[in-house]
C-alpha positions as CSV (number, residue, x, y, z in Angstrom):
1,M,7.2,43.8,-12.1
2,N,4.1,45.6,-13.3
3,F,3.7,46.6,-16.9
4,G,1.8,49.6,-18.3
5,Y,-0.4,49.4,-21.3
6,D,2.1,51.1,-23.7
7,Y,5.0,48.8,-22.6
8,V,3.0,45.6,-23.1
9,V,1.7,46.6,-26.6
10,T,5.2,47.8,-27.8
11,K,7.0,44.7,-26.5
12,T,4.3,42.4,-27.8
13,V,4.7,43.8,-31.3
14,T,8.5,44.1,-31.4
15,M,9.1,40.6,-30.0
16,M,6.5,38.8,-32.2
17,N,9.0,37.6,-34.8
18,N,11.1,36.0,-32.1
19,Q,8.1,34.2,-30.7
20,I,7.1,32.9,-34.2
21,L,10.7,31.6,-34.7
22,S,10.7,29.8,-31.4
23,V,7.4,28.2,-31.9
24,L,8.3,27.3,-35.5
25,I,11.1,25.1,-34.2
26,I,8.7,23.3,-32.0
27,F,6.2,22.9,-34.9
28,V,8.9,21.3,-37.1
29,W,9.6,18.8,-34.3
30,L,6.0,18.0,-33.7
31,S,5.3,17.4,-37.4
32,I,7.2,14.1,-37.1
33,F,4.1,12.8,-35.2
34,N,0.6,13.3,-36.4
35,P,-1.3,14.3,-33.2
36,S,-4.7,13.3,-34.7
37,T,-3.4,9.7,-34.8
38,Y,-3.4,9.7,-31.0
39,G,-6.8,11.2,-30.5
40,Y,-5.8,14.2,-28.4
41,K,-9.0,15.8,-27.1
42,Y,-9.3,17.2,-23.6
43,F,-12.6,17.2,-21.8
44,R,-12.4,20.2,-19.6
45,N,-13.7,18.6,-16.4
46,G,-12.7,15.0,-17.0
47,R,-9.8,13.0,-18.2
48,L,-8.5,12.6,-21.7
49,G,-11.0,11.2,-24.1
50,S,-10.4,9.9,-27.6
51,K,-11.9,10.8,-30.9
52,K,-14.1,8.3,-32.8
53,E,-11.6,7.2,-35.3
54,P,-12.3,4.2,-37.7
55,T,-10.9,1.1,-36.1
56,P,-10.2,-2.3,-37.6
57,P,-12.3,-5.3,-36.5
58,S,-11.4,-6.5,-33.0
59,K,-10.9,-10.1,-32.0
60,Y,-11.7,-9.2,-28.4
61,E,-14.9,-7.2,-29.1
62,K,-18.2,-8.7,-28.0
63,W,-21.8,-7.5,-27.2
64,F,-24.0,-8.0,-24.2
65,T,-27.7,-7.5,-23.8
66,Q,-28.1,-5.0,-20.9
67,N,-31.0,-3.5,-19.0
68,L,-31.8,0.1,-19.6
69,D,-33.1,0.8,-16.1
70,H,-31.8,-1.4,-13.3
71,F,-34.1,0.1,-10.7
72,N,-37.5,-0.2,-12.3
73,P,-38.6,-3.8,-12.6
74,N,-41.5,-2.7,-14.8
75,D,-39.1,-1.4,-17.4
76,E,-38.1,-4.3,-19.6
77,R,-36.2,-2.3,-22.3
78,N,-32.7,-3.4,-23.1
79,W,-29.8,-2.5,-25.3
80,Q,-26.5,-3.8,-26.6
81,Q,-23.4,-2.9,-24.5
82,R,-19.9,-3.4,-25.9
83,Y,-17.3,-5.4,-24.0
84,F,-14.0,-7.0,-24.6
85,V,-12.6,-10.4,-23.4
86,N,-9.2,-12.0,-23.5
87,D,-8.8,-15.5,-22.0
88,E,-5.3,-16.3,-23.2
89,Y,-3.9,-15.8,-19.7
90,A,-6.6,-17.8,-17.9
91,N,-5.7,-20.9,-15.9
92,D,-7.7,-24.1,-16.3
93,K,-9.8,-23.5,-13.2
94,R,-10.9,-20.1,-14.5
95,D,-11.2,-19.0,-10.9
96,V,-9.9,-15.5,-11.3
97,A,-11.4,-12.7,-13.4
98,F,-10.1,-9.1,-14.0
99,L,-12.5,-6.4,-15.1
100,M,-11.3,-3.1,-16.5
101,I,-14.1,-0.5,-16.0
102,G,-14.8,1.8,-18.9
103,G,-15.3,5.5,-18.4
104,E,-16.0,8.8,-20.1
105,G,-14.5,7.8,-23.4
106,T,-14.4,5.1,-26.0
107,A,-13.2,1.6,-24.9
108,S,-10.7,-0.2,-27.1
109,D,-8.5,-3.2,-27.7
110,Y,-5.6,-1.4,-26.0
111,W,-6.3,-2.6,-22.5
112,M,-6.7,-6.2,-23.6
113,T,-2.9,-6.5,-24.2
114,N,-1.4,-3.4,-22.5
115,G,-1.1,-1.8,-19.1
116,S,0.2,-2.9,-15.7
117,W,-2.7,-5.2,-15.2
118,I,-1.3,-7.4,-17.9
119,M,1.8,-7.9,-15.6
120,Y,-0.6,-9.0,-12.9
121,A,-2.5,-11.2,-15.4
122,Q,0.7,-13.1,-16.3
123,K,1.1,-13.9,-12.6
124,Y,-2.5,-14.6,-11.5
125,R,-3.9,-16.1,-14.7
126,P,-7.3,-14.4,-14.9
127,V,-9.8,-14.1,-17.7
128,L,-9.6,-10.4,-18.8
129,F,-12.8,-8.4,-19.3
130,Q,-13.4,-4.8,-20.2
131,L,-16.9,-3.2,-20.2
132,E,-17.6,0.0,-22.0
133,H,-19.5,2.6,-20.0
134,R,-23.1,3.2,-21.1
135,Y,-23.5,6.2,-23.4
136,Y,-19.8,6.3,-24.4
137,G,-18.0,4.8,-27.3
138,K,-20.3,2.5,-29.2
139,S,-22.6,1.6,-26.3
140,Y,-25.8,3.4,-27.2
141,P,-28.7,2.7,-24.8
142,T,-31.0,5.3,-26.4
143,E,-31.7,6.6,-29.9
144,N,-30.0,9.9,-29.2
145,L,-28.5,12.0,-26.4
146,S,-31.5,14.2,-25.6
147,T,-31.7,15.4,-22.1
148,E,-34.7,13.2,-21.5
149,N,-32.8,10.2,-22.6
150,L,-29.7,11.1,-20.5
151,I,-31.7,10.4,-17.3
152,Y,-30.3,6.8,-17.6
153,L,-26.8,8.1,-17.6
154,T,-25.8,7.8,-13.9
155,S,-23.1,6.2,-11.9
156,Q,-25.7,4.1,-10.2
157,Q,-26.9,2.7,-13.5
158,A,-23.2,2.1,-14.5
159,L,-22.7,0.1,-11.4
160,G,-25.8,-1.9,-12.2
161,D,-24.4,-2.6,-15.6
162,L,-21.2,-3.9,-14.1
163,A,-23.0,-6.1,-11.6
164,F,-25.3,-7.8,-14.2
165,F,-22.4,-8.1,-16.6
166,M,-20.3,-10.0,-14.1
167,Q,-23.2,-12.3,-13.2
168,A,-23.7,-13.1,-16.9
169,M,-20.0,-13.6,-17.6
170,N,-19.8,-16.2,-14.8
171,S,-22.1,-18.4,-16.7
172,Q,-21.2,-17.5,-20.3
173,Y,-17.5,-18.1,-19.9
174,E,-17.9,-21.0,-17.5
175,L,-16.0,-19.4,-14.7
176,S,-15.5,-21.3,-11.5
177,P,-18.3,-21.1,-8.9
178,D,-15.6,-19.7,-6.6
179,V,-14.3,-17.2,-9.1
180,K,-12.8,-14.0,-7.6
181,W,-13.4,-10.8,-9.6
182,I,-10.8,-8.0,-9.2
183,V,-11.8,-4.7,-10.8
184,F,-9.6,-1.9,-12.1
185,G,-10.5,1.7,-12.9
186,G,-8.8,5.0,-13.4
187,S,-10.2,8.5,-12.9
188,Y,-14.0,8.3,-12.9
189,P,-13.8,4.6,-13.4
190,G,-11.5,4.6,-10.3
191,C,-14.5,5.9,-8.4
192,L,-16.7,3.2,-10.0
193,A,-14.2,0.5,-8.9
194,A,-14.3,1.5,-5.3
195,W,-18.1,2.0,-5.4
196,L,-18.6,-1.4,-7.0
197,R,-16.8,-3.1,-4.2
198,Q,-18.8,-1.0,-1.7
199,K,-22.3,-1.6,-3.3
200,Y,-21.8,-5.2,-4.7
201,P,-19.2,-6.9,-2.3
202,H,-20.7,-10.3,-3.0
203,L,-19.6,-9.9,-6.7
204,T,-16.4,-8.0,-6.4
205,H,-13.5,-9.5,-4.4
206,G,-11.1,-6.5,-4.7
207,A,-10.6,-3.2,-6.5
208,M,-7.7,-1.1,-7.7
209,S,-9.0,2.5,-7.7
210,A,-6.5,4.9,-9.5
211,S,-6.9,8.7,-9.4
212,G,-10.5,8.4,-8.4
213,P,-12.1,11.8,-7.2
214,L,-14.4,10.1,-4.6
215,L,-15.5,13.4,-3.2
216,A,-18.0,15.2,-5.4
217,K,-17.5,18.9,-5.2
218,L,-19.2,21.8,-7.0
219,D,-16.3,24.3,-6.9
220,F,-13.1,22.4,-7.3
221,S,-10.9,25.5,-6.9
222,E,-8.0,23.6,-5.6
223,Y,-7.4,22.0,-9.0
224,F,-5.4,25.0,-10.3
225,K,-3.5,25.3,-7.1
226,V,-1.9,21.9,-7.8
227,V,-1.3,23.0,-11.4
228,A,0.5,26.1,-10.1
229,D,2.6,24.0,-7.6
230,A,3.6,21.7,-10.4
231,L,4.8,24.6,-12.5
232,R,6.8,26.0,-9.6
233,A,8.3,22.5,-9.0
234,S,9.6,22.5,-12.6
235,N,11.0,26.0,-12.5
236,E,10.5,28.5,-9.6
237,N,9.9,31.3,-12.1
238,C,7.4,29.4,-14.3
239,A,4.2,30.1,-12.3
240,S,5.1,33.8,-11.8
241,A,5.6,34.1,-15.5
242,V,2.2,32.7,-16.1
243,K,0.7,35.1,-13.6
244,Q,2.4,38.0,-15.2
245,G,1.3,36.9,-18.7
246,T,-2.3,36.7,-17.5
247,A,-2.0,40.2,-16.0
248,Q,-0.7,41.5,-19.3
249,I,-3.6,40.0,-21.2
250,E,-5.9,42.0,-18.9
251,I,-3.9,45.1,-19.8
252,L,-4.2,44.4,-23.5
253,L,-7.9,43.9,-23.2
254,Q,-8.3,47.5,-22.1
255,K,-7.8,49.2,-25.5
256,S,-8.5,48.4,-29.2
257,L,-4.8,48.1,-30.2
258,G,-4.1,45.7,-27.4
259,R,-7.1,43.5,-28.4
260,K,-5.8,43.4,-31.9
261,N,-2.5,42.2,-30.7
262,L,-4.2,39.4,-28.7
263,D,-6.0,38.4,-31.9
264,D,-2.7,38.0,-33.6
265,I,-0.4,36.4,-31.0
266,F,-3.1,33.9,-29.8
267,R,-4.3,33.2,-33.3
268,L,-8.0,33.7,-32.3
269,C,-10.6,32.4,-34.7
270,E,-12.7,35.5,-34.1
271,S,-11.6,39.0,-33.1
272,I,-11.8,39.6,-29.4
273,E,-12.5,43.2,-30.3
274,D,-15.9,42.2,-31.5
275,N,-16.7,40.2,-28.4
276,I,-15.1,42.3,-25.6
277,D,-18.5,43.0,-24.0
278,N,-19.4,39.3,-23.9
279,N,-18.3,38.2,-20.5
280,L,-18.9,34.5,-21.3
281,D,-16.6,34.7,-24.3
282,I,-13.8,36.3,-22.2
283,S,-14.2,33.8,-19.5
284,N,-14.0,31.0,-22.0
285,F,-10.8,32.6,-23.5
286,F,-9.1,32.7,-20.1
287,Q,-10.2,29.1,-19.2
288,N,-8.9,27.8,-22.5
289,L,-5.5,29.3,-21.8
290,A,-5.5,27.8,-18.3
291,D,-6.5,24.4,-19.7
292,N,-3.4,24.4,-21.9
293,F,-1.4,24.0,-18.7
294,A,-3.9,21.9,-16.8
295,G,-3.9,19.1,-19.4
296,I,-0.2,18.8,-19.6
297,V,0.2,18.8,-15.8
298,Q,-2.5,16.2,-15.3
299,Y,-1.0,13.7,-17.8
300,N,2.7,14.6,-17.3
301,K,4.9,11.6,-18.2
302,D,2.0,9.1,-17.6
303,N,3.4,6.5,-20.0
304,R,0.5,6.6,-22.5
305,E,1.9,5.8,-25.9
306,S,0.7,9.2,-27.2
307,T,2.3,11.1,-24.3
308,R,5.7,9.4,-24.7
309,K,5.8,10.0,-28.5
310,L,4.8,13.7,-28.3
311,N,6.9,14.2,-25.1
312,I,5.3,17.5,-24.1
313,T,5.7,17.8,-20.4
314,V,5.5,20.4,-17.7
315,D,9.2,21.1,-18.3
316,T,8.4,21.8,-21.9
317,L,5.9,24.5,-21.0
318,C,8.0,26.0,-18.3
319,D,11.0,26.2,-20.7
320,I,8.8,28.3,-22.9
321,M,7.5,30.4,-20.0
322,V,10.9,31.4,-18.7
323,N,12.4,32.0,-22.2
324,E,12.9,35.8,-22.3
325,T,14.0,35.7,-25.9
326,I,10.3,35.0,-26.9
327,G,9.3,38.3,-25.5
328,P,7.2,39.4,-22.5
329,E,5.3,36.8,-20.6
330,V,2.1,37.3,-22.6
331,N,4.0,36.2,-25.7
332,R,5.2,33.1,-23.9
333,L,1.6,32.2,-23.0
334,A,0.9,32.6,-26.7
335,A,3.8,30.3,-27.6
336,V,2.3,27.6,-25.3
337,N,-1.1,28.2,-26.9
338,D,0.5,27.7,-30.3
339,L,2.1,24.5,-29.2
340,L,-1.2,23.1,-28.0
341,L,-3.1,24.2,-31.0
342,R,-0.6,22.3,-33.1
343,V,-1.0,19.2,-30.9
344,N,-4.7,19.3,-31.3
345,N,-4.4,19.9,-35.1
346,E,-6.2,23.2,-34.8
347,T,-5.4,26.4,-36.9
348,C,-6.9,28.9,-34.4
349,L,-8.2,29.2,-30.9
350,D,-12.0,29.1,-30.8
351,Y,-13.1,30.8,-27.6
352,K,-16.7,31.6,-28.6
353,Y,-19.0,30.5,-25.8
354,D,-22.2,30.2,-27.9
355,K,-20.4,28.0,-30.4
356,M,-19.2,25.7,-27.6
357,I,-22.7,25.5,-26.1
358,E,-24.3,24.8,-29.5
359,E,-21.9,21.9,-30.1
360,L,-22.6,20.4,-26.7
361,K,-26.4,20.8,-27.3
362,N,-26.2,18.5,-30.3
363,I,-28.0,15.2,-29.4
364,S,-26.9,13.1,-32.4
365,W,-24.7,10.1,-31.9
366,D,-22.9,11.3,-35.0
367,S,-21.9,14.6,-33.5
368,E,-18.5,15.7,-32.1
369,A,-20.2,16.2,-28.8
370,S,-21.1,12.5,-28.6
371,E,-17.4,11.7,-28.3
372,G,-18.0,12.2,-24.7
373,G,-18.2,16.0,-24.1
374,R,-22.0,16.1,-23.9
375,Q,-22.3,13.0,-21.8
376,W,-19.6,13.9,-19.3
377,T,-20.9,17.5,-19.0
378,Y,-24.3,16.0,-18.1
379,Q,-22.7,13.8,-15.4
380,T,-20.9,16.7,-13.9
381,C,-24.1,18.8,-13.9
382,T,-26.2,16.0,-12.3
383,E,-23.8,14.1,-10.0
384,F,-20.3,15.4,-9.5
385,G,-19.6,19.1,-10.1
386,Y,-15.8,18.9,-10.3
387,Y,-15.7,22.4,-11.8
388,Q,-12.1,23.7,-12.1
389,T,-12.6,27.3,-11.3
390,S,-10.5,30.5,-10.8
391,S,-11.9,30.9,-7.2
392,Y,-8.7,29.9,-5.4
393,K,-6.6,32.9,-4.2
394,P,-4.1,33.8,-5.4
395,H,-4.7,32.4,-8.9
396,I,-2.1,32.5,-11.6
397,F,-4.7,32.3,-14.4
398,G,-6.8,35.2,-13.2
399,N,-10.3,35.3,-11.9
400,R,-12.4,35.2,-15.0
401,F,-13.9,31.7,-14.7
402,D,-15.5,31.3,-11.3
403,I,-18.2,28.8,-10.4
404,T,-21.0,30.8,-12.0
405,F,-19.4,30.3,-15.4
406,S,-19.6,26.5,-15.0
407,I,-23.2,26.6,-13.7
408,Q,-24.2,28.8,-16.6
409,Q,-23.0,26.1,-19.0
410,C,-25.2,23.5,-17.3
411,E,-28.2,25.8,-17.7
412,D,-27.5,26.7,-21.3
413,I,-26.9,23.1,-22.4
414,F,-29.6,21.2,-20.5
415,G,-32.1,23.8,-19.3
416,S,-32.7,26.5,-16.7
417,S,-33.6,23.9,-14.0
418,Y,-29.9,22.8,-13.9
419,N,-29.1,25.8,-11.7
420,R,-26.9,26.3,-8.7
421,S,-29.5,24.9,-6.3
422,F,-29.9,21.8,-8.4
423,L,-26.2,21.2,-8.7
424,E,-25.6,21.7,-5.0
425,Q,-28.2,19.1,-4.3
426,A,-26.8,16.7,-6.9
427,V,-23.3,16.9,-5.3
428,Y,-24.8,16.4,-1.8
429,R,-26.8,13.4,-3.1
430,T,-23.7,11.8,-4.6
431,N,-21.7,12.2,-1.4
432,T,-24.6,10.8,0.6
433,L,-24.9,7.8,-1.6
434,Y,-21.2,6.8,-1.6
435,G,-19.7,8.5,1.5
436,G,-17.2,10.8,-0.3
437,L,-13.9,10.4,1.5
438,D,-15.5,8.6,4.4
439,I,-16.3,5.5,2.2
440,E,-16.1,2.3,4.2
441,V,-14.7,-0.6,2.1
442,S,-12.2,-3.4,2.3
443,N,-10.0,-5.0,-0.4
444,V,-9.6,-1.7,-2.2
445,V,-6.4,0.1,-2.9
446,F,-6.6,3.8,-3.6
447,V,-3.7,5.0,-5.8
448,H,-2.9,8.7,-6.7
449,G,-0.1,10.7,-8.1
450,S,1.0,13.8,-6.2
451,L,1.3,15.7,-9.5
452,D,-2.3,14.9,-10.5
453,P,-4.7,17.7,-9.4
454,W,-7.5,15.1,-8.9
455,H,-5.7,13.6,-5.9
456,V,-7.1,16.5,-3.8
457,L,-10.6,14.8,-4.1
458,G,-9.3,11.3,-3.4
459,I,-8.1,9.2,-0.5
460,T,-4.3,9.7,-0.2
461,E,-3.7,8.5,3.3
462,T,-4.2,5.0,4.7
463,T,-6.7,4.9,7.6
464,T,-7.3,1.2,7.5
465,N,-5.1,-1.7,6.3
466,E,-8.2,-3.2,4.6
467,A,-8.2,-0.3,2.2
468,P,-4.7,1.2,1.9
469,A,-3.8,4.4,0.0
470,I,-0.7,4.9,-2.2
471,L,0.4,8.4,-3.0
472,I,3.1,8.3,-5.7
473,K,5.4,11.2,-5.5
474,G,5.7,13.0,-8.8
475,A,3.3,10.8,-10.7
476,A,0.4,12.0,-12.9
477,H,-3.2,10.9,-13.5
478,C,-3.6,7.1,-13.6
479,A,0.2,6.7,-14.2
480,N,0.4,3.4,-12.4
481,M,-2.1,1.8,-14.9
482,Y,0.0,2.2,-18.0
483,N,2.9,0.1,-19.3
484,P,6.0,0.1,-17.1
485,A,9.0,1.9,-18.5
486,D,12.7,1.7,-17.5
487,D,12.7,5.4,-16.6
488,D,9.8,5.1,-14.2
489,T,10.5,6.6,-10.8
490,P,11.4,4.2,-7.9
491,Q,8.1,5.4,-6.3
492,L,6.0,4.4,-9.3
493,K,7.8,1.0,-9.6
494,A,7.2,0.3,-5.9
495,A,3.5,1.2,-6.2
496,R,3.0,-1.4,-9.0
497,V,4.7,-4.0,-6.9
498,Q,2.6,-3.2,-3.9
499,I,-0.6,-3.4,-5.9
500,E,0.5,-6.8,-7.3
501,E,1.0,-8.0,-3.8
502,L,-2.4,-6.8,-2.6
503,I,-4.1,-8.5,-5.5
504,G,-2.4,-11.8,-4.5
505,K,-3.5,-11.3,-1.0
506,W,-7.1,-10.7,-2.0
507,I,-7.3,-13.8,-4.2
508,D,-5.2,-15.8,-1.7
509,L,-2.8,-17.3,-4.2
């Protein structure tokens, strides 16, 4: 059904009280859990990161002297890289080692005692290691995050870190001369796990690569197609309601009264009336609304502790989107937005493009951007792309954030040289270095969830028994890596068993 301007404005105003009541019920439920405790922070083009919260001293935390530049023998600079070790599962021979690869967020004690790899550790008796990725968490290779300093932030340098770390640990922890290293990684570290086995097979005996987008791609328009499919799978009317709500926003943007209503129902930090001629602000507004759905779809029921406690799922959002008592579809989009603002402990939706850019231009290690946003944006601008755009047709979230919007961010944050031509070459270089989806490896298992939009850029079909693929129906991003639960699907349970058997085969126990 198409709505005219007057209808949308009238229904938006008259139904607002119903919307507020519906969302208030959700807010009361959410107040049981303090979202900030669980570090909810979404990096737009990556996986979930975590805020730098004060943490108690760790009995597993250690430090390793690492090279700054692995590819320049004349550069002798080094720095202190954080890692974690737990040898309580190790057998007397110390002939097996597991390595959890850190990614675009802070490493923590969690993985030293949690996750499905602990099940495997109880069976195969390894020493457990986790290496934090350079430039993330507390692993500071340089004095700040200036663009000049970020040239040492690459996947190639990260693989070098892992190689030299493994060599050093062999000696430091008196591992067997025949030790077999099995590496684990999820999301970007899932790529690193496969690439480590590819580039350093003499050090890495096997790799579990979960949700790894091995194919670098500038315009990842398919991302939101998977999001839309997930909404339809939850409720056949959900995606169409989102599309209608987005169309109603476009109608409300046409006149001043409609823009005032958008300010109110979406709780905008700054009036959209004052910024209606700023296309970058409008693009950012639309992408923020799309991200509300993308984040929930990507991590739907993935068994992270925070996910299970908050229990916000695709079904939660779709229940809101098909609830006609809230009002027209635009009001339902606003109700979803209110829910996510509450989860992120935010009082209003800040869509201002310039403010976002200024935050990401901050080069201090004490800045909010240093939690991972600036670093990961740099990696997407110089290696991967991965930009989740509105280019796919038809698009339920509109067409306001195409690839030019993402490229503009690279230029505005890091300089005009990071333009489309540069990014296209960067993506081409990455796929040339690693092979994209044509990677040739053995003793690697590629694991993806069908609900996870990132599976589109990964290996989901087995082409060789030496590197099998597992596509878990209905599973989310990295779901197989978290603690098992009784209500896990049979497919997820079977995937963990298959991975366990493959590890046993690789280490020949």
